[in-house]
Backbone as CSV, one residue per row, in Angstrom:
resi,resn,N_x,N_y,N_z,CA_x,CA_y,CA_z,C_x,C_y,C_z
1,UNK,-12.116,12.163,62.421,-11.921,13.184,61.384,-10.658,12.873,60.590
2,UNK,-10.747,12.976,59.312,-9.610,12.667,58.449,-8.513,13.686,58.607
3,UNK,-7.299,13.251,58.380,-6.149,14.156,58.487,-6.147,15.146,57.349
4,UNK,-5.631,16.377,57.619,-5.519,17.409,56.605,-4.246,17.276,55.793
5,UNK,-3.359,16.356,56.178,-2.084,16.218,55.500,-2.287,15.586,54.137
6,UNK,-1.789,16.223,53.074,-2.018,15.693,51.737,-1.193,14.462,51.463
7,UNK,-1.749,13.581,50.640,-1.010,12.406,50.211,-0.669,12.583,48.750
8,UNK,0.628,12.561,48.445,1.059,12.794,47.073,0.475,11.740,46.143
9,UNK,-0.027,12.203,45.002,-0.544,11.286,44.000,0.622,10.725,43.206
10,UNK,0.807,9.403,43.267,1.912,8.775,42.564,1.369,7.885,41.470
11,UNK,2.245,7.487,40.559,1.821,6.618,39.470,1.274,5.302,40.000
12,UNK,1.825,4.812,41.126,1.409,3.529,41.664,0.024,3.587,42.297
13,UNK,-0.401,4.770,42.762,-1.669,4.888,43.474,-2.800,5.394,42.581
14,UNK,-2.520,5.721,41.341,-3.543,6.224,40.427,-3.878,5.138,39.414
15,UNK,-5.081,4.563,39.484,-5.443,3.528,38.530,-5.787,4.157,37.188
16,UNK,-5.842,3.322,36.169,-6.004,3.801,34.801,-7.350,4.504,34.601
17,UNK,-8.421,3.964,35.177,-9.739,4.575,35.013,-9.798,5.943,35.653
18,UNK,-9.240,6.055,36.859,-9.213,7.353,37.549,-8.435,8.375,36.752
19,UNK,-7.313,7.950,36.199,-6.476,8.864,35.425,-7.200,9.340,34.166
20,UNK,-7.885,8.426,33.491,-8.597,8.801,32.264,-9.749,9.752,32.558
21,UNK,-10.478,9.505,33.623,-11.581,10.387,33.985,-11.075,11.772,34.355
22,UNK,-9.976,11.819,35.088,-9.399,13.109,35.463,-8.921,13.866,34.229
23,UNK,-8.325,13.146,33.274,-7.853,13.773,32.053,-9.016,14.332,31.240
24,UNK,-10.123,13.575,31.171,-11.299,14.057,30.442,-11.870,15.304,31.108
25,UNK,-11.889,15.305,32.444,-12.380,16.471,33.178,-11.496,17.686,32.921
26,UNK,-10.201,17.470,32.841,-9.275,18.577,32.603,-9.411,19.133,31.190
27,UNK,-9.663,18.274,30.219,-9.863,18.744,28.846,-11.109,19.630,28.784
28,UNK,-12.189,19.215,29.449,-13.392,20.037,29.492,-13.130,21.354,30.205
29,UNK,-12.394,21.285,31.296,-12.076,22.489,32.063,-11.357,23.516,31.201
30,UNK,-10.301,23.082,30.532,-9.518,23.991,29.704,-10.338,24.481,28.511
31,UNK,-11.242,23.639,28.014,-12.128,24.066,26.929,-12.994,25.239,27.373
32,UNK,-13.602,25.120,28.540,-14.436,26.209,29.052,-13.608,27.463,29.311
33,UNK,-12.415,27.294,29.862,-11.568,28.452,30.154,-11.037,29.101,28.886
34,UNK,-10.716,28.303,27.877,-10.203,28.885,26.636,-11.288,29.695,25.927
35,UNK,-12.521,29.178,25.918,-13.610,29.920,25.288,-13.947,31.178,26.090
36,UNK,-13.618,31.167,27.368,-13.818,32.357,28.194,-13.002,33.536,27.666
37,UNK,-11.811,33.262,27.136,-10.988,34.323,26.565,-11.642,34.903,25.314
38,UNK,-12.261,34.045,24.515,-12.935,34.508,23.305,-14.124,35.381,23.667
39,UNK,-14.901,34.950,24.659,-16.044,35.746,25.108,-15.569,37.085,25.648
40,UNK,-14.480,37.068,26.401,-13.945,38.314,26.946,-13.518,39.281,25.861
41,UNK,-12.899,38.753,24.802,-12.491,39.614,23.691,-13.700,40.151,22.946
42,UNK,-14.746,39.341,22.847,-15.936,39.750,22.095,-16.659,40.920,22.758
43,UNK,-16.560,41.041,24.076,-17.270,42.120,24.787,-16.290,43.104,25.422
44,UNK,-15.049,43.081,24.930,-14.007,43.916,25.544,-14.371,45.390,25.553
45,UNK,-14.996,45.888,24.504,-15.342,47.295,24.457,-16.673,47.622,25.088
46,UNK,-17.360,46.591,25.601,-18.693,46.806,26.159,-18.761,46.618,27.672
47,UNK,-17.865,45.795,28.227,-17.823,45.590,29.680,-16.378,45.770,30.146
48,UNK,-16.113,46.709,31.047,-14.752,46.884,31.570,-14.256,45.579,32.206
49,UNK,-12.965,45.288,32.118,-12.452,43.967,32.528,-12.700,43.599,33.983
50,UNK,-12.453,44.506,34.900,-12.648,44.169,36.302,-14.127,44.073,36.644
51,UNK,-14.939,44.863,35.969,-16.384,44.762,36.160,-16.881,43.417,35.653
52,UNK,-16.360,42.971,34.517,-16.735,41.663,33.985,-16.350,40.555,34.957
53,UNK,-15.164,40.673,35.530,-14.724,39.663,36.489,-15.633,39.624,37.708
54,UNK,-15.986,40.806,38.225,-16.868,40.852,39.387,-18.254,40.291,39.056
55,UNK,-18.830,40.723,37.925,-20.152,40.233,37.545,-20.128,38.722,37.321
56,UNK,-19.049,38.235,36.767,-18.891,36.799,36.554,-19.041,36.043,37.867
57,UNK,-18.308,36.478,38.883,-18.321,35.745,40.142,-19.534,36.073,40.996
58,UNK,-20.102,37.258,40.835,-21.306,37.622,41.576,-22.465,36.704,41.179
59,UNK,-22.698,36.569,39.868,-23.793,35.719,39.411,-23.465,34.236,39.589
60,UNK,-22.195,33.881,39.452,-21.807,32.493,39.707,-22.080,32.127,41.164
61,UNK,-21.786,33.061,42.060,-22.021,32.828,43.488,-23.510,32.648,43.765
62,UNK,-24.346,33.503,43.178,-25.782,33.391,43.394,-26.318,32.058,42.872
63,UNK,-25.909,31.671,41.657,-26.383,30.426,41.068,-25.877,29.213,41.838
64,UNK,-24.615,29.235,42.181,-24.018,28.084,42.850,-24.561,27.908,44.264
65,UNK,-24.953,29.015,44.902,-25.514,28.932,46.250,-26.779,28.088,46.281
66,UNK,-27.521,28.067,45.159,-28.760,27.295,45.103,-28.522,25.798,45.284
67,UNK,-27.373,25.307,44.806,-27.085,23.875,44.931,-26.089,23.574,46.041
68,UNK,-25.297,24.569,46.434,-24.259,24.329,47.435,-24.726,24.595,48.865
69,UNK,-25.840,25.321,49.016,-26.235,25.775,50.353,-26.427,24.648,51.367
70,UNK,-27.064,23.513,51.028,-27.182,22.429,52.016,-25.818,21.951,52.531
71,UNK,-24.824,21.882,51.630,-23.482,21.463,52.045,-22.815,22.538,52.895
72,UNK,-23.049,23.800,52.543,-22.473,24.902,53.302,-23.017,24.906,54.736
73,UNK,-24.324,24.684,54.885,-24.921,24.637,56.220,-24.337,23.493,57.039
74,UNK,-24.172,22.349,56.403,-23.610,21.201,57.116,-22.158,21.435,57.515
75,UNK,-21.406,22.123,56.655,-19.969,22.320,56.893,-19.646,23.675,57.515
76,UNK,-20.655,24.420,57.979,-20.417,25.801,58.398,-19.387,25.920,59.517
77,UNK,-19.425,25.011,60.479,-18.440,25.095,61.561,-17.035,24.789,61.044
78,UNK,-16.960,23.837,60.121,-15.663,23.515,59.534,-15.131,24.628,58.653
79,UNK,-16.021,25.318,57.952,-15.600,26.447,57.119,-14.984,27.549,57.971
80,UNK,-15.559,27.760,59.145,-15.020,28.784,60.037,-13.644,28.369,60.546
81,UNK,-13.488,27.101,60.889,-12.199,26.634,61.394,-11.118,26.673,60.312
82,UNK,-11.526,26.435,59.076,-10.545,26.348,57.983,-10.370,27.673,57.258
83,UNK,-10.807,28.781,57.841,-10.820,30.047,57.108,-9.449,30.488,56.601
84,UNK,-8.318,30.240,57.294,-7.033,30.685,56.714,-6.735,30.007,55.374
85,UNK,-7.010,28.698,55.282,-6.775,27.982,54.026,-7.735,28.460,52.943
86,UNK,-8.987,28.669,53.331,-9.992,29.120,52.365,-9.685,30.523,51.874
87,UNK,-9.198,31.371,52.772,-8.828,32.733,52.379,-7.711,32.697,51.343
88,UNK,-6.728,31.852,51.563,-5.618,31.731,50.619,-6.113,31.254,49.263
89,UNK,-6.969,30.235,49.241,-7.453,29.687,47.973,-8.371,30.663,47.241
90,UNK,-9.231,31.357,47.985,-10.136,32.310,47.354,-9.418,33.491,46.748
91,UNK,-8.396,33.978,47.449,-7.651,35.136,46.956,-6.758,34.783,45.779
92,UNK,-6.198,33.578,45.770,-5.270,33.213,44.701,-5.974,32.702,43.445
93,UNK,-7.203,32.207,43.571,-7.895,31.663,42.395,-8.930,32.629,41.844
94,UNK,-10.032,32.802,42.550,-11.127,33.634,42.064,-10.698,35.084,41.896
95,UNK,-10.044,35.638,42.895,-9.660,37.054,42.842,-8.298,37.259,42.190
96,UNK,-7.284,36.562,42.662,-5.913,36.833,42.239,-5.616,36.575,40.787
97,UNK,-5.812,35.342,40.343,-5.410,34.992,38.979,-6.111,35.852,37.937
98,UNK,-7.435,35.939,38.036,-8.185,36.694,37.031,-7.814,38.172,37.022
99,UNK,-7.660,38.754,38.194,-7.326,40.171,38.282,-5.947,40.448,37.710
100,UNK,-4.983,39.587,38.025,-3.625,39.778,37.520,-3.588,39.701,35.995
101,UNK,-4.362,38.762,35.428,-4.391,38.636,33.968,-4.962,39.900,33.335
102,UNK,-6.063,40.404,33.889,-6.669,41.619,33.337,-5.709,42.797,33.418
103,UNK,-5.016,42.923,34.531,-4.049,44.008,34.679,-2.900,43.856,33.684
104,UNK,-2.479,42.618,33.462,-1.371,42.368,32.542,-1.719,42.735,31.113
105,UNK,-2.931,42.358,30.684,-3.315,42.580,29.300,-3.504,44.053,28.965
106,UNK,-3.538,44.900,29.970,-3.576,46.341,29.732,-2.176,46.923,29.582
107,UNK,-1.150,46.121,29.875,0.211,46.666,29.937,1.241,45.911,29.106
108,UNK,0.869,44.791,28.501,1.851,44.021,27.753,1.233,43.482,26.473
109,UNK,2.060,42.989,25.591,1.576,42.431,24.328,1.023,41.026,24.553
110,UNK,0.233,40.568,23.598,-0.360,39.238,23.704,0.699,38.142,23.701
111,UNK,1.743,38.313,22.875,2.776,37.279,22.794,3.511,37.146,24.124
112,UNK,3.814,38.274,24.769,4.456,38.209,26.081,3.544,37.548,27.108
113,UNK,2.275,37.931,27.107,1.341,37.414,28.102,1.156,35.907,27.962
114,UNK,0.960,35.442,26.728,0.708,34.017,26.520,1.936,33.185,26.848
115,UNK,3.109,33.635,26.424,4.308,32.830,26.650,4.654,32.760,28.138
116,UNK,4.419,33.846,28.865,4.687,33.827,30.294,3.618,33.036,31.040
117,UNK,2.381,33.117,30.595,1.308,32.336,31.204,1.526,30.842,30.993
118,UNK,2.254,30.509,29.919,2.538,29.097,29.637,3.508,28.494,30.637
119,UNK,4.127,29.315,31.474,5.008,28.787,32.515,4.217,28.277,33.715
120,UNK,2.892,28.399,33.672,2.070,27.979,34.806,2.292,26.521,35.204
121,UNK,2.279,25.559,34.260,2.515,24.171,34.670,3.868,23.983,35.341
122,UNK,4.856,24.740,34.883,6.170,24.639,35.508,6.114,25.186,36.924
123,UNK,5.431,26.324,37.105,5.292,26.909,38.433,4.558,25.959,39.370
124,UNK,3.489,25.324,38.865,2.734,24.382,39.684,3.605,23.187,40.063
125,UNK,4.329,22.654,39.085,5.158,21.479,39.343,6.238,21.774,40.375
126,UNK,6.895,22.917,40.246,7.963,23.282,41.184,7.390,23.508,42.579
127,UNK,6.267,24.242,42.662,5.657,24.492,43.964,5.178,23.208,44.611
128,UNK,4.607,22.307,43.815,4.138,21.035,44.352,5.304,20.212,44.892
129,UNK,6.417,20.247,44.170,7.593,19.516,44.634,8.144,20.121,45.924
130,UNK,8.192,21.453,45.982,8.693,22.122,47.187,7.791,21.876,48.387
131,UNK,6.470,21.811,48.122,5.516,21.589,49.209,5.425,20.117,49.605
132,UNK,6.046,19.249,48.828,6.052,17.833,49.152,4.767,17.111,48.816
133,UNK,3.934,17.672,47.923,2.673,17.030,47.576,2.754,16.302,46.240
134,UNK,3.853,16.412,45.542,4.009,15.741,44.259,5.490,15.650,43.956
135,UNK,5.840,14.746,43.058,7.231,14.576,42.670,7.394,14.856,41.185
136,UNK,8.557,15.357,40.817,8.873,15.581,39.414,9.638,14.367,38.878
137,UNK,8.935,13.519,38.111,9.587,12.374,37.510,10.184,12.728,36.162
138,UNK,10.892,11.776,35.579,11.535,12.033,34.287,10.509,12.293,33.189
139,UNK,9.411,11.528,33.198,8.375,11.744,32.191,7.773,13.140,32.297
140,UNK,7.539,13.583,33.533,6.936,14.889,33.735,7.882,16.005,33.323
141,UNK,9.158,15.875,33.668,10.136,16.887,33.264,10.228,16.966,31.743
142,UNK,10.282,15.809,31.100,10.356,15.786,29.638,9.084,16.359,29.027
143,UNK,7.925,16.010,29.600,6.660,16.521,29.087,6.545,18.025,29.208
144,UNK,7.021,18.574,30.330,6.994,20.022,30.535,7.839,20.728,29.475
145,UNK,9.041,20.198,29.226,9.939,20.822,28.257,9.352,20.763,26.848
146,UNK,8.881,19.586,26.436,8.333,19.414,25.084,7.086,20.283,24.892
147,UNK,6.188,20.268,25.885,4.956,21.034,25.775,5.224,22.527,25.752
148,UNK,6.146,22.982,26.584,6.466,24.407,26.605,7.082,24.855,25.284
149,UNK,7.886,23.994,24.681,8.450,24.330,23.362,7.329,24.499,22.332
150,UNK,6.299,23.646,22.418,5.167,23.787,21.515,4.439,25.098,21.724
151,UNK,4.243,25.478,22.985,3.601,26.746,23.302,4.420,27.909,22.756
152,UNK,5.724,27.875,22.985,6.604,28.945,22.518,6.554,29.072,20.998
153,UNK,6.488,27.939,20.293,6.440,27.964,18.833,5.140,28.608,18.349
154,UNK,4.042,28.339,19.048,2.758,28.921,18.670,2.747,30.423,18.864
155,UNK,3.133,30.863,20.061,3.057,32.300,20.352,4.096,33.094,19.561
156,UNK,5.130,32.415,19.070,6.119,33.085,18.232,5.689,33.125,16.777
157,UNK,4.525,32.575,16.471,4.024,32.592,15.104,4.833,31.746,14.158
158,UNK,5.493,30.717,14.687,6.309,29.851,13.857,7.704,30.392,13.607
159,UNK,8.036,31.526,14.221,9.351,32.139,14.047,10.045,32.225,15.408
160,UNK,10.875,31.222,15.752,11.536,31.212,17.051,12.376,32.462,17.322
161,UNK,12.850,33.121,16.266,13.664,34.321,16.458,12.862,35.452,17.098
162,UNK,11.531,35.400,16.980,10.691,36.435,17.585,10.808,36.430,19.095
163,UNK,11.192,35.275,19.661,11.327,35.191,21.109,12.497,36.017,21.625
164,UNK,13.452,36.317,20.742,14.617,37.094,21.157,14.286,38.557,21.391
165,UNK,13.115,39.003,20.923,12.763,40.415,21.021,11.787,40.717,22.164
166,UNK,11.565,39.723,23.016,10.667,39.940,24.148,11.286,40.907,25.150
167,UNK,10.483,41.778,25.692,10.921,42.712,26.722,10.049,42.537,27.954
168,UNK,10.704,42.478,29.111,9.982,42.287,30.362,9.562,43.641,30.913
169,UNK,8.264,43.818,31.095,7.739,45.062,31.635,6.774,44.792,32.768
170,UNK,6.028,45.823,33.183,5.085,45.688,34.292,4.010,44.651,33.989
171,UNK,3.516,44.646,32.744,2.489,43.675,32.378,2.991,42.249,32.466
172,UNK,4.241,42.039,32.084,4.819,40.704,32.161,4.925,40.234,33.609
173,UNK,5.243,41.162,34.490,5.329,40.820,35.906,3.953,40.464,36.461
174,UNK,2.902,41.142,35.965,1.551,40.793,36.391,1.189,39.381,35.946
175,UNK,1.585,38.999,34.727,1.312,37.646,34.246,2.065,36.621,35.086
176,UNK,3.306,36.913,35.411,4.062,36.010,36.282,3.375,35.888,37.638
177,UNK,2.838,37.016,38.119,2.079,36.981,39.360,0.848,36.096,39.239
178,UNK,0.205,36.129,38.053,-0.974,35.301,37.819,-0.607,33.817,37.846
179,UNK,0.482,33.442,37.198,0.884,32.032,37.183,1.250,31.553,38.577
180,UNK,1.944,32.399,39.321,2.297,32.027,40.689,1.044,31.912,41.553
181,UNK,0.096,32.813,41.338,-1.146,32.791,42.101,-1.898,31.484,41.871
182,UNK,-2.019,31.083,40.609,-2.726,29.839,40.318,-1.931,28.629,40.803
183,UNK,-0.613,28.728,40.764,0.216,27.643,41.275,0.004,27.435,42.770
184,UNK,-0.054,28.527,43.515,-0.305,28.437,44.959,-1.670,27.815,45.213
185,UNK,-2.672,28.245,44.452,-4.023,27.703,44.623,-4.057,26.204,44.353
186,UNK,-3.434,25.771,43.254,-3.477,24.365,42.876,-2.806,23.483,43.926
187,UNK,-1.707,23.965,44.483,-1.027,23.210,45.534,-1.825,23.264,46.830
188,UNK,-2.407,24.420,47.140,-3.190,24.572,48.373,-4.391,23.648,48.384
189,UNK,-4.897,23.287,47.204,-6.031,22.366,47.129,-5.711,21.034,47.801
190,UNK,-4.452,20.632,47.748,-4.077,19.354,48.350,-4.048,19.419,49.867
191,UNK,-4.104,20.628,50.433,-4.083,20.801,51.881,-5.479,21.091,52.454
192,UNK,-6.484,21.078,51.605,-7.834,21.362,52.100,-8.276,20.224,53.014
193,UNK,-9.125,20.527,54.002,-9.625,19.464,54.882,-10.342,18.389,54.076
194,UNK,-10.002,17.132,54.324,-10.575,16.033,53.544,-12.078,15.896,53.751
195,UNK,-12.587,16.337,54.896,-14.010,16.189,55.205,-14.853,17.314,54.611
196,UNK,-14.208,18.345,54.050,-14.946,19.478,53.506,-15.502,19.128,52.131
197,UNK,-16.806,19.270,51.965,-17.420,18.945,50.681,-16.907,19.890,49.593
198,UNK,-16.650,19.367,48.378,-16.149,20.219,47.292,-17.029,21.433,47.015
199,UNK,-18.360,21.282,47.158,-19.249,22.407,46.909,-19.084,23.484,47.975
200,UNK,-18.862,23.074,49.218,-18.624,24.048,50.288,-17.322,24.805,50.042
201,UNK,-16.317,24.082,49.565,-15.027,24.707,49.267,-15.161,25.744,48.165
202,UNK,-15.814,25.371,47.066,-15.961,26.290,45.948,-16.826,27.481,46.334
203,UNK,-17.876,27.253,47.097,-18.747,28.344,47.556,-17.947,29.359,48.367
204,UNK,-17.117,28.871,49.269,-16.310,29.766,50.089,-15.303,30.533,49.241
205,UNK,-14.686,29.858,48.270,-13.741,30.529,47.375,-14.423,31.632,46.577
206,UNK,-15.629,31.341,46.087,-16.381,32.345,45.330,-16.707,33.556,46.200
207,UNK,-17.159,33.303,47.425,-17.522,34.402,48.327,-16.319,35.289,48.610
208,UNK,-15.192,34.678,48.922,-13.982,35.439,49.235,-13.514,36.218,48.019
209,UNK,-13.470,35.559,46.859,-13.019,36.236,45.650,-13.937,37.352,45.226
210,UNK,-15.251,37.139,45.338,-16.219,38.165,44.952,-16.083,39.399,45.836
211,UNK,-15.925,39.190,47.133,-15.767,40.312,48.053,-14.466,41.074,47.771
212,UNK,-13.416,40.346,47.399,-12.145,41.000,47.090,-12.219,41.796,45.790
213,UNK,-13.023,41.316,44.832,-13.134,41.981,43.535,-14.058,43.194,43.557
214,UNK,-14.981,43.245,44.508,-15.987,44.309,44.517,-15.395,45.711,44.561
215,UNK,-14.378,46.001,45.395,-13.837,47.365,45.363,-13.088,47.672,44.065
216,UNK,-12.524,46.647,43.423,-11.822,46.863,42.155,-12.816,47.244,41.064
217,UNK,-13.954,46.550,41.027,-14.991,46.881,40.044,-15.568,48.263,40.330
218,UNK,-15.658,48.615,41.600,-16.207,49.917,41.964,-15.350,51.052,41.422
219,UNK,-14.038,50.859,41.361,-13.162,51.909,40.827,-13.474,52.199,39.367
220,UNK,-13.836,51.157,38.597,-14.205,51.371,37.200,-15.526,52.119,37.093
221,UNK,-16.465,51.810,37.974,-17.749,52.512,37.975,-17.550,53.981,38.311
222,UNK,-16.720,54.256,39.306,-16.460,55.642,39.713,-15.748,56.418,38.611
223,UNK,-15.016,55.689,37.745,-14.357,56.331,36.599,-15.303,56.518,35.426
224,UNK,-16.564,56.128,35.593,-17.545,56.278,34.522,-17.516,55.183,33.485
225,UNK,-16.816,54.088,33.773,-16.722,52.973,32.826,-17.829,51.967,33.144
226,UNK,-18.988,52.194,32.605,-20.153,51.365,32.883,-20.362,50.338,31.769
227,UNK,-20.831,49.141,32.118,-21.074,48.123,31.088,-22.283,48.447,30.232
228,UNK,-22.231,48.030,28.967,-23.358,48.177,28.056,-24.288,46.984,28.247
229,UNK,-25.582,47.261,28.395,-26.562,46.194,28.573,-27.167,45.848,27.218
230,UNK,-26.929,44.622,26.761,-27.458,44.144,25.488,-27.588,42.637,25.560
231,UNK,-28.192,42.053,24.539,-28.324,40.595,24.519,-26.957,39.925,24.482
232,UNK,-25.991,40.561,23.802,-24.645,40.000,23.713,-23.962,39.988,25.071
233,UNK,-24.009,41.113,25.779,-23.331,41.192,27.074,-24.019,40.305,28.117
234,UNK,-25.350,40.223,28.055,-26.063,39.355,28.995,-25.690,37.894,28.752
235,UNK,-25.625,37.482,27.481,-25.238,36.109,27.155,-23.797,35.840,27.577
236,UNK,-22.923,36.838,27.402,-21.525,36.672,27.790,-21.397,36.469,29.297
237,UNK,-22.102,37.278,30.064,-22.048,37.147,31.518,-22.616,35.809,31.962
238,UNK,-23.695,35.370,31.307,-24.293,34.077,31.643,-23.297,32.945,31.398
239,UNK,-22.577,33.012,30.267,-21.605,31.959,29.970,-20.483,31.941,31.003
240,UNK,-19.850,33.100,31.231,-18.696,33.119,32.122,-19.078,32.811,33.563
241,UNK,-20.333,33.049,33.926,-20.771,32.765,35.297,-21.039,31.283,35.512
242,UNK,-21.370,30.555,34.436,-21.750,29.150,34.595,-20.617,28.197,34.232
243,UNK,-20.101,28.302,33.012,-19.174,27.282,32.527,-17.748,27.432,33.059
244,UNK,-17.062,28.556,32.843,-15.699,28.648,33.366,-15.640,28.887,34.874
245,UNK,-16.734,29.326,35.480,-16.698,29.668,36.897,-17.191,28.552,37.800
246,UNK,-18.275,27.883,37.414,-18.841,26.834,38.267,-18.392,25.447,37.802
247,UNK,-18.778,25.101,36.567,-18.503,23.739,36.083,-16.997,23.482,35.995
248,UNK,-16.248,24.420,35.421,-14.814,24.210,35.240,-14.088,24.089,36.571
249,UNK,-14.465,24.900,37.550,-13.795,24.842,38.849,-14.087,23.522,39.566
250,UNK,-15.319,23.015,39.439,-15.642,21.727,40.047,-14.794,20.627,39.417
251,UNK,-14.696,20.650,38.082,-13.893,19.645,37.384,-12.415,19.761,37.727
252,UNK,-11.888,20.990,37.780,-10.477,21.207,38.090,-10.149,20.709,39.500
253,UNK,-10.963,21.109,40.473,-10.705,20.707,41.855,-10.732,19.189,42.004
254,UNK,-11.692,18.537,41.320,-11.772,17.090,41.402,-10.581,16.410,40.752
255,UNK,-10.130,16.932,39.619,-8.995,16.327,38.919,-7.703,16.489,39.709
256,UNK,-7.504,17.665,40.314,-6.308,17.891,41.123,-6.277,16.924,42.299
257,UNK,-7.439,16.671,42.901,-7.514,15.748,44.024,-7.159,14.322,43.604
258,UNK,-7.436,13.970,42.336,-7.213,12.601,41.870,-5.800,12.365,41.355
259,UNK,-5.268,13.309,40.557,-3.967,13.053,39.927,-2.898,14.043,40.336
260,UNK,-3.235,15.022,41.176,-2.238,15.960,41.664,-2.112,17.209,40.815
261,UNK,-1.630,18.305,41.415,-1.517,19.573,40.697,-0.488,19.554,39.580
262,UNK,0.534,18.692,39.711,1.599,18.642,38.713,1.056,18.235,37.351
263,UNK,0.387,17.066,37.294,-0.177,16.603,36.022,-1.314,17.504,35.549
264,UNK,-2.155,17.920,36.478,-3.285,18.768,36.094,-2.805,20.066,35.459
265,UNK,-1.742,20.631,36.003,-1.243,21.906,35.514,-0.822,21.875,34.061
266,UNK,-0.302,20.744,33.603,0.192,20.693,32.226,-0.937,20.809,31.213
267,UNK,-2.156,20.486,31.603,-3.274,20.583,30.669,-3.574,22.039,30.306
268,UNK,-3.033,22.983,31.073,-3.187,24.385,30.710,-2.489,24.699,29.391
269,UNK,-1.577,23.824,28.982,-0.895,24.019,27.704,-1.815,23.789,26.510
270,UNK,-3.008,23.273,26.760,-3.987,23.136,25.682,-4.601,24.477,25.300
271,UNK,-4.424,25.484,26.152,-5.015,26.788,25.886,-4.571,27.370,24.549
272,UNK,-3.264,27.347,24.216,-2.848,27.916,22.925,-3.352,27.139,21.720
273,UNK,-3.855,25.915,21.941,-4.462,25.169,20.836,-5.930,25.543,20.699
274,UNK,-6.649,25.500,21.806,-8.098,25.682,21.775,-8.514,27.120,21.502
275,UNK,-7.819,28.074,22.116,-8.221,29.469,21.952,-8.175,29.916,20.492
276,UNK,-7.120,29.586,19.723,-7.146,29.955,18.299,-8.283,29.289,17.525
277,UNK,-8.644,28.062,17.917,-9.744,27.382,17.235,-11.049,28.144,17.449
278,UNK,-11.328,28.500,18.706,-12.536,29.279,18.986,-12.489,30.639,18.295
279,UNK,-11.313,31.243,18.275,-11.180,32.553,17.637,-11.462,32.463,16.144
280,UNK,-11.027,31.378,15.523,-11.262,31.189,14.096,-12.750,30.979,13.817
281,UNK,-13.406,30.210,14.671,-14.812,29.882,14.444,-15.756,31.042,14.764
282,UNK,-15.431,31.794,15.826,-16.380,32.792,16.308,-15.935,34.240,16.100
283,UNK,-14.640,34.452,15.897,-14.149,35.816,15.715,-13.569,36.047,14.328
284,UNK,-13.563,35.006,13.488,-13.078,35.162,12.126,-11.580,35.205,11.989
285,UNK,-10.837,34.788,13.007,-9.375,34.781,12.919,-8.909,33.522,12.183
286,UNK,-7.677,33.573,11.666,-7.152,32.473,10.868,-6.234,31.588,11.697
287,UNK,-6.313,30.283,11.436,-5.463,29.305,12.109,-4.287,28.982,11.201
288,UNK,-3.072,29.263,11.674,-1.877,29.079,10.862,-1.220,27.729,11.077
289,UNK,-0.278,27.362,10.197,0.413,26.067,10.333,1.222,25.957,11.613
290,UNK,1.670,27.111,12.164,2.443,27.060,13.406,1.593,26.559,14.572
291,UNK,0.261,26.770,14.497,-0.614,26.236,15.533,-0.639,24.705,15.486
292,UNK,-0.609,24.155,14.271,-0.644,22.702,14.124,0.652,22.077,14.608
293,UNK,1.791,22.659,14.221,3.093,22.128,14.644,3.243,22.233,16.156
294,UNK,2.927,23.411,16.686,3.027,23.586,18.131,2.050,22.705,18.875
295,UNK,0.847,22.521,18.302,-0.153,21.682,18.944,0.293,20.238,19.074
296,UNK,0.978,19.728,18.050,1.497,18.361,18.109,2.506,18.222,19.241
297,UNK,3.382,19.234,19.391,4.368,19.197,20.474,3.685,19.249,21.836
298,UNK,2.643,20.070,21.955,1.921,20.181,23.224,1.265,18.851,23.591
299,UNK,0.614,18.229,22.622,-0.033,16.947,22.878,0.991,15.875,23.225
300,UNK,2.157,15.919,22.578,3.217,14.964,22.899,3.678,15.153,24.347
301,UNK,3.765,16.409,24.765,4.144,16.685,26.147,3.118,16.169,27.131
302,UNK,1.830,16.303,26.788,0.776,15.784,27.654,0.855,14.263,27.777
303,UNK,1.140,13.592,26.656,1.261,12.132,26.683,2.419,11.717,27.579
304,UNK,3.553,12.394,27.457,4.711,12.070,28.286,4.415,12.261,29.769
305,UNK,3.753,13.367,30.080,3.529,13.712,31.474,2.507,12.809,32.144
306,UNK,1.476,12.386,31.414,0.421,11.561,32.007,0.678,10.070,31.831
307,UNK,1.797,9.725,31.207,2.110,8.325,30.958,2.512,7.621,32.251
308,UNK,1.980,6.431,32.447,2.298,5.649,33.623,3.518,4.795,33.348
309,UNK,4.520,4.799,34.254,5.678,3.927,34.072,5.244,2.467,33.939
310,UNK,5.996,1.699,33.169,5.606,0.312,32.860,5.409,-0.512,34.114
311,UNK,6.228,-0.319,35.126,6.138,-1.110,36.350,4.853,-0.866,37.102
312,UNK,4.243,0.324,36.881,3.043,0.680,37.635,1.766,0.363,36.881
313,UNK,1.875,-0.105,35.644,0.680,-0.358,34.856,0.027,-1.668,35.305
314,UNK,-1.332,-1.599,35.316,-2.050,-2.770,35.784,-2.444,-3.684,34.634
């Protein structure tokens, strides 16, 4: 049986093809997740947020079980043995992150939420370094700083002085909780049993998260906040159950295993680029010049962070 001890992904051990494939997977992942925000905004007045989260994972669990069940049966004894790790990952990813974001958006402004959520790659990098599963090199530190500056410029609307008026409230603390939750999950992925099939892992995470979300969704039902059934809401639930929940998680987990949580985390900085694009195309919102300037900085940060030192290039 393979050891459960994670091996840090270093520049010397990651070949160019593996790195490129992981990067492509991460771009797709963030694309699906960014469009998830647009879908959520489109049905905001029709499906309560926690109910949407529960329905998302309920149907994702049912669909994913159709393809994951053979692996789950094979790994069932291992799933039972690894339940503490699986419980941590399920609560911090499926249940924790999404729930914290929904709670935050009810209590804070969009600019506060986005700018604090942009600290996620930093949280992942620091946690990975503390856990000993990744190292913070000079390129990564520089990439984090440059990319975060791009994010800050975008959410400030091109006016850096707007950042001086931010106020920390309960919603901001929920967003910080969300970033920490996802950071713990991303690092915990490196400690998963090596023999556990990725589909078994995701299935277990979905089950744990869905069960944790069910009482939260029930509170909205008891308050009389019922979802509207229409072609729009059905299509929205279908999208969030398949693309950001199943496909994106498979791609994310695979990329983290290949290049580490530190590099993978920085791709979350693509969210402030992609989400405005989808909003412009599907919600009629306008894309301003500050998105272009900030986007260039974000992409520059990604290049710095994923760049292989010259000595390690093949």
